[in-house]
C-alpha positions in Angstrom: 149.4 84.0 32.7 147.2 87.0 31.8 143.5 86.4 32.1 140.6 88.9 31.9 138.6 89.8 34.9 135.7 87.4 34.1 137.9 84.4 33.9 139.7 85.3 37.1 136.3 85.7 38.8 135.3 82.2 37.5 138.6 80.8 38.8 137.9 82.1 42.3 134.2 81.0 42.1 135.5 77.5 41.4 138.0 77.8 44.2 135.2 78.7 46.6 133.3 75.6 45.6 136.5 73.4 46.0 137.3 74.8 49.4 133.7 74.4 50.5 133.9 70.7 49.4 137.1 70.3 51.4 135.5 71.8 54.4 132.6 69.4 54.1 135.1 66.5 54.2 136.4 67.8 57.5 132.9 68.3 58.8 131.7 64.8 57.8 134.7 63.1 59.2 134.3 65.0 62.5 130.7 64.0 62.6 131.4 60.3 61.9 134.7 59.9 63.9 134.6 61.3 67.4 137.9 63.0 68.3 139.4 65.0 71.2 139.1 68.8 71.2 142.8 69.1 70.6 142.6 66.9 67.5 139.7 69.1 66.3 141.8 72.2 66.8 144.6 70.6 64.8 142.2 69.6 62.0 140.9 73.2 61.9 144.5 74.5 61.7 145.2 72.1 58.8 142.0 73.2 57.0 142.9 76.9 57.4 146.4 76.3 56.2 145.3 74.4 53.1 142.6 76.8 52.2 144.7 79.9 52.8 147.6 78.3 50.8 145.2 77.5 47.9 143.8 81.0 47.9 147.2 82.8 47.9 148.6 80.3 45.4 145.6 81.0 43.1 146.2 84.8 43.4 149.9 84.3 42.5 149.3 81.9 39.6 146.3 83.6 38.0 146.9 87.3 38.6 150.6 87.6 39.3 150.1 88.1 43.0 147.8 91.1 42.6 144.7 90.8 44.8 141.5 92.4 43.5 138.2 92.7 45.4 136.2 90.8 42.7 138.4 87.7 43.5 137.0 87.7 47.0 133.5 88.2 45.7 133.9 85.2 43.3 135.2 83.1 46.2 132.2 84.0 48.4 129.8 83.3 45.5 131.5 79.9 45.0 130.8 79.1 48.6 127.2 80.2 48.2 126.7 78.2 45.0 128.1 75.1 46.7 125.9 75.6 49.8 122.7 76.3 47.9 123.1 73.7 45.1 125.8 71.0 45.5 126.0 70.5 49.2 123.0 68.1 49.6 124.2 65.7 47.0 127.9 65.9 48.0 127.0 65.2 51.7 125.2 62.0 50.6 128.1 60.9 48.5 130.6 61.6 51.3 128.5 59.8 53.9 128.3 56.7 51.7 132.0 56.8 51.0 132.8 57.3 54.7 130.5 54.4 55.7 132.1 52.1 53.2 135.6 53.0 54.5 134.4 52.4 58.1 133.1 49.0 57.1 136.3 48.1 55.3 138.4 49.3 58.2 136.2 47.2 60.6 136.6 44.1 58.5 140.4 44.6 58.3 140.6 45.3 62.0 138.5 42.2 62.9 140.6 40.0 60.5 143.9 41.3 61.9 142.6 40.9 65.5 141.6 37.3 64.9 144.9 36.5 63.2 146.8 38.0 66.1 144.7 36.1 68.6 145.4 32.8 66.8 149.2 33.6 66.8 149.2 34.4 70.4 147.3 31.1 71.3 149.7 29.0 69.2 152.7 30.5 71.0 151.5 29.6 74.4 
């Protein structure tokens, strides 16, 4: 697929925004769910793998594997745009979503726990 430089720049700008949003998911989960340092290291490796894979895949798909400096500039601008404009709203949405998931998980856990307790009491 042959695109002009402006469209390629926009593709990488959007990629910078998307990867920033993905990073925010990892950050918010880490803030809301306490994990061991080893698990945090694994999460960081997963994030680096995913973001690196997306960046390289985008280079291959959009520009036939040819890297140009303006791609990196577009990517960095995308991160900046996300940080300066979209981040506040996205963090609020993520926090609400995570809190809802935590409540659903807690309800399911309590229900399952009570069911198991009833089963154990009936067996003895």
